[in-house]
KEVOMI-404304 format. One record per residue: residue number from 1; chain; x, y negated, z negated of N, C-alpha, C, CB in turn. Coordinates in pm, 1 decimal. Atoms other than C-alpha are relative to their C-alpha. Glycine has a CB too. Layout:
<sites>
<site seq="NUM" mol="A" n_xx="X" n_yy="Y" n_zz="Z" ca_xx="X" ca_yy="Y" ca_zz="Z" c_xx="X" c_yy="Y" c_zz="Z" cb_xx="X" cb_yy="Y" cb_zz="Z"/>
...
</sites>
This chain:
<sites>
<site seq="1" mol="A" n_xx="65.5" n_yy="58.8" n_zz="-115.7" ca_xx="3025.5" ca_yy="-1755.1" ca_zz="-2710.6" c_xx="-59.2" c_yy="112.9" c_zz="84.1" cb_xx="99.6" cb_yy="-86.6" cb_zz="83.5"/>
<site seq="2" mol="A" n_xx="66.7" n_yy="-99.2" n_zz="-85.1" ca_xx="2781.3" ca_yy="-1567.7" ca_zz="-2488.9" c_xx="3.4" c_yy="-43.5" c_zz="145.2" cb_xx="-145.1" cb_yy="21.7" cb_zz="-45.2"/>
<site seq="3" mol="A" n_xx="1.0" n_yy="27.7" n_zz="-143.2" ca_xx="2755.4" ca_yy="-1545.8" ca_zz="-2112.0" c_xx="-97.1" c_yy="-111.5" c_zz="35.5" cb_xx="-35.5" cb_yy="125.5" cb_zz="77.0"/>
<site seq="4" mol="A" n_xx="100.9" n_yy="102.7" n_zz="-29.3" ca_xx="2446.0" ca_yy="-1769.5" ca_zz="-2118.9" c_xx="54.4" c_yy="-140.6" c_zz="-26.5" cb_xx="-126.5" cb_yy="23.9" cb_zz="-84.4"/>
<site seq="5" mol="A" n_xx="-54.8" n_yy="130.3" n_zz="36.1" ca_xx="2657.0" ca_yy="-2052.6" ca_zz="-2265.4" c_xx="90.1" c_yy="-60.3" c_zz="107.3" cb_xx="76.7" cb_yy="11.8" cb_zz="-127.6"/>
<site seq="6" mol="A" n_xx="-84.3" n_yy="53.1" n_zz="-106.8" ca_xx="2871.6" ca_yy="-2086.6" ca_zz="-1952.6" c_xx="-78.7" c_yy="-98.4" c_zz="86.1" cb_xx="55.8" cb_yy="114.2" cb_zz="86.7"/>
<site seq="7" mol="A" n_xx="59.8" n_yy="94.8" n_zz="-94.5" ca_xx="2800.3" ca_yy="-2385.1" ca_zz="-1730.1" c_xx="28.9" c_yy="51.2" c_zz="141.7" cb_xx="56.9" cb_yy="-146.8" cb_zz="-21.1"/>
<site seq="8" mol="A" n_xx="-27.9" n_yy="-40.7" n_zz="-137.5" ca_xx="2777.1" ca_yy="-2333.9" ca_zz="-1353.0" c_xx="144.3" c_yy="-33.5" c_zz="40.0" cb_xx="-98.6" cb_yy="-68.0" cb_zz="96.2"/>
<site seq="9" mol="A" n_xx="-139.3" n_yy="7.0" n_zz="-47.1" ca_xx="3125.7" ca_yy="-2282.6" ca_zz="-1198.4" c_xx="102.9" c_yy="32.4" c_zz="-107.2" cb_xx="28.0" cb_yy="-136.6" cb_zz="54.3"/>
<site seq="10" mol="A" n_xx="-95.7" n_yy="-36.0" n_zz="104.1" ca_xx="3284.8" ca_yy="-2201.1" ca_zz="-1535.5" c_xx="33.1" c_yy="147.9" c_zz="8.1" cb_xx="-54.9" cb_yy="-35.0" cb_zz="-139.1"/>
<site seq="11" mol="A" n_xx="-46.2" n_yy="-138.4" n_zz="-2.2" ca_xx="3487.1" ca_yy="-1882.3" ca_zz="-1564.4" c_xx="27.1" c_yy="44.5" c_zz="-143.2" cb_xx="127.6" cb_yy="15.7" cb_zz="88.6"/>
<site seq="12" mol="A" n_xx="-24.6" n_yy="-57.2" n_zz="131.3" ca_xx="3496.0" ca_yy="-1660.6" ca_zz="-1870.4" c_xx="56.7" c_yy="140.1" c_zz="13.4" cb_xx="-128.1" cb_yy="2.0" cb_zz="-82.9"/>
<site seq="13" mol="A" n_xx="-52.5" n_yy="-136.2" n_zz="5.3" ca_xx="3652.6" ca_yy="-1332.6" ca_zz="-1975.0" c_xx="-85.0" c_yy="77.7" c_zz="-100.0" cb_xx="152.7" cb_yy="2.1" cb_zz="-40.2"/>
<site seq="14" mol="A" n_xx="86.3" n_yy="-80.7" n_zz="85.1" ca_xx="3436.4" ca_yy="-1057.4" ca_zz="-2120.2" c_xx="79.5" c_yy="51.3" c_zz="-119.7" cb_xx="-61.1" cb_yy="117.6" cb_zz="79.5"/>
<site seq="15" mol="A" n_xx="-61.5" n_yy="-47.9" n_zz="123.9" ca_xx="3526.1" ca_yy="-986.3" ca_zz="-2484.2" c_xx="-67.3" c_yy="126.7" c_zz="-51.0" cb_xx="-5.8" cb_yy="-108.1" cb_zz="-106.9"/>
<site seq="16" mol="A" n_xx="73.0" n_yy="-112.3" n_zz="57.8" ca_xx="3251.7" ca_yy="-743.6" ca_zz="-2583.0" c_xx="-137.9" c_yy="11.8" c_zz="63.6" cb_xx="-12.4" cb_yy="-16.0" cb_zz="-152.4"/>
<site seq="17" mol="A" n_xx="135.5" n_yy="-28.1" n_zz="-45.9" ca_xx="2933.1" ca_yy="-580.6" ca_zz="-2457.3" c_xx="-78.8" c_yy="50.5" c_zz="-119.8" cb_xx="-1.3" cb_yy="104.3" cb_zz="117.9"/>
<site seq="18" mol="A" n_xx="82.3" n_yy="-37.6" n_zz="115.7" ca_xx="2662.8" ca_yy="-559.9" ca_zz="-2725.0" c_xx="-131.6" c_yy="59.0" c_zz="47.6" cb_xx="-25.9" cb_yy="-122.1" cb_zz="-92.0"/>
<site seq="19" mol="A" n_xx="128.1" n_yy="-60.6" n_zz="-33.9" ca_xx="2335.7" ca_yy="-370.6" ca_zz="-2732.0" c_xx="5.4" c_yy="150.5" c_zz="-18.0" cb_xx="-39.7" cb_yy="-34.6" cb_zz="143.2"/>
<site seq="20" mol="A" n_xx="3.0" n_yy="-145.9" n_zz="15.0" ca_xx="2229.7" ca_yy="-8.3" ca_zz="-2725.1" c_xx="84.2" c_yy="67.1" c_zz="109.2" cb_xx="-146.0" cb_yy="52.0" cb_zz="5.1"/>
<site seq="21" mol="A" n_xx="-91.2" n_yy="-72.3" n_zz="-89.4" ca_xx="2427.9" ca_yy="258.6" ca_zz="-2542.1" c_xx="-50.8" c_yy="2.9" c_zz="144.5" cb_xx="19.8" cb_yy="142.7" cb_zz="-50.2"/>
<site seq="22" mol="A" n_xx="55.0" n_yy="0.1" n_zz="-136.2" ca_xx="2190.9" ca_yy="269.8" ca_zz="-2241.3" c_xx="26.7" c_yy="-132.6" c_zz="69.6" cb_xx="-150.9" cb_yy="28.2" cb_zz="-2.7"/>
<site seq="23" mol="A" n_xx="-22.9" n_yy="133.2" n_zz="-56.2" ca_xx="2222.1" ca_yy="-104.9" ca_zz="-2188.1" c_xx="147.4" c_yy="-18.4" c_zz="34.9" cb_xx="-45.6" cb_yy="-109.3" cb_zz="-99.0"/>
<site seq="24" mol="A" n_xx="-143.6" n_yy="12.5" n_zz="-25.0" ca_xx="2601.9" ca_yy="-98.2" ca_zz="-2218.0" c_xx="41.0" c_yy="85.6" c_zz="119.1" cb_xx="80.6" cb_yy="40.4" cb_zz="-124.8"/>
<site seq="25" mol="A" n_xx="-29.4" n_yy="-88.7" n_zz="-112.3" ca_xx="2618.3" ca_yy="195.4" ca_zz="-1977.7" c_xx="-44.5" c_yy="-61.7" c_zz="132.6" cb_xx="-68.1" cb_yy="135.7" cb_zz="-20.3"/>
<site seq="26" mol="A" n_xx="51.5" n_yy="65.1" n_zz="-121.6" ca_xx="2404.9" ca_yy="6.7" ca_zz="-1723.5" c_xx="90.1" c_yy="-115.7" c_zz="40.8" cb_xx="-144.3" cb_yy="-50.4" cb_zz="-22.0"/>
<site seq="27" mol="A" n_xx="-90.9" n_yy="110.9" n_zz="-30.4" ca_xx="2630.1" ca_yy="-299.4" ca_zz="-1750.7" c_xx="132.1" c_yy="51.0" c_zz="56.9" cb_xx="26.0" cb_yy="-83.8" cb_zz="-125.8"/>
<site seq="28" mol="A" n_xx="-127.5" n_yy="-54.0" n_zz="-46.7" ca_xx="2942.0" ca_yy="-87.6" ca_zz="-1704.3" c_xx="-11.8" c_yy="53.0" c_zz="142.5" cb_xx="48.3" cb_yy="111.1" cb_zz="-93.4"/>
<site seq="29" mol="A" n_xx="21.6" n_yy="-47.2" n_zz="-136.7" ca_xx="2793.8" ca_yy="68.9" ca_zz="-1389.7" c_xx="-1.8" c_yy="-115.6" c_zz="99.8" cb_xx="-130.8" cb_yy="78.2" cb_zz="8.7"/>
<site seq="30" mol="A" n_xx="2.6" n_yy="117.9" n_zz="-86.9" ca_xx="2751.3" ca_yy="-284.4" ca_zz="-1250.9" c_xx="135.7" c_yy="-70.1" c_zz="5.6" cb_xx="-106.5" cb_yy="-97.8" cb_zz="-47.9"/>
<site seq="31" mol="A" n_xx="-133.8" n_yy="57.2" n_zz="-7.3" ca_xx="3119.3" ca_yy="-362.6" ca_zz="-1312.6" c_xx="42.3" c_yy="-82.4" c_zz="-120.3" cb_xx="9.5" cb_yy="-83.7" cb_zz="119.5"/>
<site seq="32" mol="A" n_xx="-35.0" n_yy="74.4" n_zz="120.3" ca_xx="3111.7" ca_yy="-528.5" ca_zz="-1654.6" c_xx="91.3" c_yy="85.4" c_zz="-86.9" cb_xx="-127.1" cb_yy="-42.1" cb_zz="-78.3"/>
<site seq="33" mol="A" n_xx="-88.3" n_yy="-68.7" n_zz="94.1" ca_xx="3402.8" ca_yy="-431.1" ca_zz="-1878.5" c_xx="84.9" c_yy="-104.2" c_zz="-70.8" cb_xx="89.7" cb_yy="105.6" cb_zz="72.5"/>
<site seq="34" mol="A" n_xx="-81.4" n_yy="90.6" n_zz="80.9" ca_xx="3620.6" ca_yy="-588.5" ca_zz="-2144.8" c_xx="121.4" c_yy="-46.5" c_zz="80.5" cb_xx="45.1" cb_yy="69.1" cb_zz="-131.4"/>
<site seq="35" mol="A" n_xx="-114.9" n_yy="56.4" n_zz="-69.5" ca_xx="3883.1" ca_yy="-822.4" ca_zz="-1998.7" c_xx="-27.8" c_yy="-45.2" c_zz="142.1" cb_xx="108.6" cb_yy="98.7" cb_zz="2.1"/>
<site seq="36" mol="A" n_xx="34.0" n_yy="37.1" n_zz="-137.8" ca_xx="3704.7" ca_yy="-874.8" ca_zz="-1664.8" c_xx="-43.4" c_yy="-146.3" c_zz="5.9" cb_xx="-111.9" cb_yy="91.7" cb_zz="55.5"/>
<site seq="37" mol="A" n_xx="40.2" n_yy="139.5" n_zz="-20.9" ca_xx="3665.9" ca_yy="-1230.3" ca_zz="-1532.8" c_xx="-139.7" c_yy="-5.5" c_zz="59.3" cb_xx="100.1" cb_yy="-73.1" cb_zz="92.1"/>
<site seq="38" mol="A" n_xx="137.8" n_yy="15.9" n_zz="-42.3" ca_xx="3314.7" ca_yy="-1353.9" ca_zz="-1472.7" c_xx="-25.8" c_yy="-149.2" c_zz="22.4" cb_xx="-98.9" cb_yy="59.9" cb_zz="-105.4"/>
<site seq="39" mol="A" n_xx="26.3" n_yy="141.3" n_zz="-32.4" ca_xx="3194.1" ca_yy="-1679.7" ca_zz="-1309.5" c_xx="-150.4" c_yy="-24.0" c_zz="5.0" cb_xx="66.0" cb_yy="-39.7" cb_zz="135.7"/>
<site seq="40" mol="A" n_xx="140.7" n_yy="39.0" n_zz="-5.1" ca_xx="2860.1" ca_yy="-1848.0" ca_zz="-1368.2" c_xx="-24.7" c_yy="-72.1" c_zz="133.0" cb_xx="-38.4" cb_yy="-91.4" cb_zz="-122.5"/>
<site seq="41" mol="A" n_xx="33.4" n_yy="61.1" n_zz="-128.0" ca_xx="2705.0" ca_yy="-1934.4" ca_zz="-1031.0" c_xx="-120.9" c_yy="-92.4" c_zz="-14.6" cb_xx="-27.8" cb_yy="108.4" cb_zz="105.5"/>
<site seq="42" mol="A" n_xx="123.6" n_yy="77.5" n_zz="6.7" ca_xx="2353.5" ca_yy="-2053.6" ca_zz="-1114.1" c_xx="-82.3" c_yy="41.7" c_zz="-120.1" cb_xx="-81.5" cb_yy="16.8" cb_zz="128.3"/>
<site seq="43" mol="A" n_xx="92.9" n_yy="-26.0" n_zz="110.1" ca_xx="2114.5" ca_yy="-2084.6" ca_zz="-1407.7" c_xx="-136.6" c_yy="-53.5" c_zz="38.1" cb_xx="49.6" cb_yy="-64.7" cb_zz="-132.8"/>
<site seq="44" mol="A" n_xx="136.2" n_yy="45.2" n_zz="-27.0" ca_xx="1741.6" ca_yy="-2098.0" ca_zz="-1344.2" c_xx="-51.3" c_yy="-75.0" c_zz="-122.7" cb_xx="-93.8" cb_yy="120.3" cb_zz="35.7"/>
<site seq="45" mol="A" n_xx="54.1" n_yy="74.7" n_zz="114.4" ca_xx="1554.9" ca_yy="-2350.1" ca_zz="-1561.0" c_xx="-102.9" c_yy="81.8" c_zz="-77.9" cb_xx="-63.5" cb_yy="-130.8" cb_zz="47.6"/>
<site seq="46" mol="A" n_xx="102.6" n_yy="-59.7" n_zz="86.1" ca_xx="1318.1" ca_yy="-2255.6" ca_zz="-1843.7" c_xx="28.2" c_yy="145.9" c_zz="-33.4" cb_xx="-135.0" cb_yy="-10.9" cb_zz="66.2"/>
<site seq="47" mol="A" n_xx="-41.6" n_yy="-135.2" n_zz="41.5" ca_xx="1513.5" ca_yy="-1945.6" ca_zz="-1953.4" c_xx="-21.0" c_yy="104.6" c_zz="108.6" cb_xx="-75.8" cb_yy="41.5" cb_zz="-124.2"/>
<site seq="48" mol="A" n_xx="9.6" n_yy="-92.9" n_zz="-112.4" ca_xx="1493.2" ca_yy="-1789.1" ca_zz="-1607.7" c_xx="131.0" c_yy="76.1" c_zz="15.6" cb_xx="-35.0" cb_yy="-75.2" cb_zz="130.7"/>
<site seq="49" mol="A" n_xx="-120.9" n_yy="-80.2" n_zz="-18.6" ca_xx="1755.0" ca_yy="-1547.7" ca_zz="-1473.7" c_xx="121.0" c_yy="-85.0" c_zz="38.0" cb_xx="-23.6" cb_yy="105.2" cb_zz="106.6"/>
<site seq="50" mol="A" n_xx="-124.9" n_yy="64.1" n_zz="-38.7" ca_xx="2118.1" ca_yy="-1640.8" ca_zz="-1423.1" c_xx="63.3" c_yy="83.2" c_zz="111.0" cb_xx="97.0" cb_yy="-14.9" cb_zz="-122.2"/>
<site seq="51" mol="A" n_xx="-74.4" n_yy="-70.5" n_zz="-104.7" ca_xx="2338.0" ca_yy="-1549.8" ca_zz="-1127.2" c_xx="147.3" c_yy="-17.0" c_zz="-31.1" cb_xx="-35.0" cb_yy="-54.1" cb_zz="144.1"/>
<site seq="52" mol="A" n_xx="-142.1" n_yy="3.5" n_zz="29.9" ca_xx="2699.0" ca_yy="-1458.4" ca_zz="-1192.7" c_xx="76.8" c_yy="75.1" c_zz="108.7" cb_xx="28.2" cb_yy="60.9" cb_zz="-139.4"/>
<site seq="53" mol="A" n_xx="-88.2" n_yy="-72.1" n_zz="-91.0" ca_xx="2992.4" ca_yy="-1342.3" ca_zz="-985.2" c_xx="95.4" c_yy="82.5" c_zz="-85.3" cb_xx="78.1" cb_yy="-98.0" cb_zz="95.5"/>
<site seq="54" mol="A" n_xx="-93.0" n_yy="-89.7" n_zz="67.2" ca_xx="3186.0" ca_yy="-1042.5" ca_zz="-1109.2" c_xx="60.7" c_yy="87.5" c_zz="108.5" cb_xx="-70.9" cb_yy="86.1" cb_zz="-112.5"/>
<site seq="55" mol="A" n_xx="-73.9" n_yy="-63.4" n_zz="-109.4" ca_xx="3450.2" ca_yy="-877.8" ca_zz="-895.9" c_xx="-31.8" c_yy="-75.1" c_zz="128.5" cb_xx="-36.1" cb_yy="152.2" cb_zz="13.2"/>
<site seq="56" mol="A" n_xx="35.3" n_yy="67.9" n_zz="-124.7" ca_xx="3334.8" ca_yy="-953.7" ca_zz="-539.4" c_xx="-150.2" c_yy="-1.8" c_zz="22.4" cb_xx="68.7" cb_yy="67.0" cb_zz="117.7"/>
<site seq="57" mol="A" n_xx="144.1" n_yy="-5.8" n_zz="-16.1" ca_xx="2963.3" ca_yy="-925.5" ca_zz="-605.2" c_xx="-72.9" c_yy="-103.6" c_zz="-82.7" cb_xx="-49.4" cb_yy="135.6" cb_zz="-35.5"/>
<site seq="58" mol="A" n_xx="88.0" n_yy="90.8" n_zz="72.9" ca_xx="2677.9" ca_yy="-1143.8" ca_zz="-723.6" c_xx="-106.2" c_yy="83.0" c_zz="-69.7" cb_xx="-64.7" cb_yy="-106.0" cb_zz="95.1"/>
<site seq="59" mol="A" n_xx="98.1" n_yy="-73.5" n_zz="78.8" ca_xx="2448.0" ca_yy="-1018.6" ca_zz="-997.6" c_xx="-89.3" c_yy="-99.5" c_zz="-71.7" cb_xx="68.8" cb_yy="95.6" cb_zz="-101.1"/>
<site seq="60" mol="A" n_xx="94.3" n_yy="80.4" n_zz="77.5" ca_xx="2135.1" ca_yy="-1170.3" ca_zz="-1149.1" c_xx="-38.2" c_yy="77.6" c_zz="-124.3" cb_xx="-126.3" cb_yy="-36.5" cb_zz="83.7"/>
<site seq="61" mol="A" n_xx="34.7" n_yy="-60.3" n_zz="128.6" ca_xx="2059.4" ca_yy="-1103.2" ca_zz="-1514.4" c_xx="-103.3" c_yy="-86.6" c_zz="-70.7" cb_xx="125.9" cb_yy="17.9" cb_zz="-88.6"/>
<site seq="62" mol="A" n_xx="87.8" n_yy="76.6" n_zz="87.9" ca_xx="1785.3" ca_yy="-1202.3" ca_zz="-1753.3" c_xx="86.7" c_yy="-67.3" c_zz="-105.6" cb_xx="-109.4" cb_yy="91.3" cb_zz="-66.0"/>
<site seq="63" mol="A" n_xx="-78.4" n_yy="68.9" n_zz="101.9" ca_xx="1907.4" ca_yy="-1454.3" ca_zz="-2007.6" c_xx="7.8" c_yy="81.3" c_zz="-128.7" cb_xx="-59.7" cb_yy="-137.3" cb_zz="-28.6"/>
<site seq="64" mol="A" n_xx="-2.0" n_yy="-86.6" n_zz="118.8" ca_xx="1813.3" ca_yy="-1210.9" ca_zz="-2285.5" c_xx="113.1" c_yy="102.1" c_zz="10.9" cb_xx="-136.1" cb_yy="72.4" cb_zz="-17.6"/>
<site seq="65" mol="A" n_xx="-108.0" n_yy="-96.4" n_zz="-20.7" ca_xx="2051.7" ca_yy="-952.6" ca_zz="-2136.4" c_xx="136.2" c_yy="-68.4" c_zz="-1.4" cb_xx="-19.8" cb_yy="74.5" cb_zz="132.0"/>
<site seq="66" mol="A" n_xx="-127.6" n_yy="73.0" n_zz="-5.2" ca_xx="2324.5" ca_yy="-1210.9" ca_zz="-2070.9" c_xx="45.1" c_yy="-44.3" c_zz="-138.3" cb_xx="-12.1" cb_yy="-121.8" cb_zz="91.5"/>
<site seq="67" mol="A" n_xx="-37.3" n_yy="41.7" n_zz="134.7" ca_xx="2313.3" ca_yy="-1317.5" ca_zz="-2434.5" c_xx="66.3" c_yy="113.4" c_zz="-78.6" cb_xx="-122.8" cb_yy="-50.1" cb_zz="-74.8"/>
<site seq="68" mol="A" n_xx="-64.0" n_yy="-116.0" n_zz="64.0" ca_xx="2437.0" ca_yy="-966.2" ca_zz="-2526.5" c_xx="145.6" c_yy="16.5" c_zz="41.6" cb_xx="-76.7" cb_yy="126.8" cb_zz="33.3"/>
<site seq="69" mol="A" n_xx="-136.8" n_yy="-10.6" n_zz="-51.2" ca_xx="2767.8" ca_yy="-1025.4" ca_zz="-2343.7" c_xx="84.1" c_yy="-111.9" c_zz="-59.7" cb_xx="2.7" cb_yy="-6.1" cb_zz="155.9"/>
<site seq="70" mol="A" n_xx="-87.7" n_yy="97.6" n_zz="64.2" ca_xx="3034.0" ca_yy="-1198.4" ca_zz="-2555.0" c_xx="116.8" c_yy="-30.2" c_zz="92.0" cb_xx="50.3" cb_yy="51.6" cb_zz="-137.2"/>
<site seq="71" mol="A" n_xx="-108.8" n_yy="40.5" n_zz="-88.0" ca_xx="3290.8" ca_yy="-1398.7" ca_zz="-2361.1" c_xx="87.6" c_yy="-104.9" c_zz="-67.5" cb_xx="-55.3" cb_yy="-54.1" cb_zz="132.4"/>
<site seq="72" mol="A" n_xx="-82.2" n_yy="114.4" n_zz="35.9" ca_xx="3575.9" ca_yy="-1643.2" ca_zz="-2406.4" c_xx="31.5" c_yy="-73.0" c_zz="129.3" cb_xx="131.2" cb_yy="43.1" cb_zz="-76.4"/>
<site seq="73" mol="A" n_xx="-27.6" n_yy="79.3" n_zz="-118.7" ca_xx="3661.3" ca_yy="-1925.1" ca_zz="-2168.5" c_xx="136.0" c_yy="35.9" c_zz="56.4" cb_xx="-7.0" cb_yy="-149.5" cb_zz="-31.8"/>
<site seq="74" mol="A" n_xx="-127.0" n_yy="-24.5" n_zz="-69.9" ca_xx="3933.2" ca_yy="-1864.2" ca_zz="-1910.5" c_xx="68.2" c_yy="-134.3" c_zz="19.8" cb_xx="-22.3" cb_yy="73.5" cb_zz="138.1"/>
<site seq="75" mol="A" n_xx="-71.8" n_yy="128.9" n_zz="-12.2" ca_xx="4198.8" ca_yy="-2135.7" ca_zz="-1917.5" c_xx="48.2" c_yy="-24.0" c_zz="135.4" cb_xx="114.8" cb_yy="-7.0" cb_zz="-92.4"/>
</sites>
């Protein structure tokens, strides 16, 4: 399951960051890391950006970038 698959208000746990090393490094600088909880806040229609909450901050990502983040649902 990827980050884009979360519905608004759903919480997931990051399993893996995929992509090239520069992309992974950029995500890690924003607070993304394996095991971190992440909440989907809003999805723009027509493959627009998504807004997620990670730690205490809100981040917007392109759906293409969000599809590189593997997650599992938090129970």
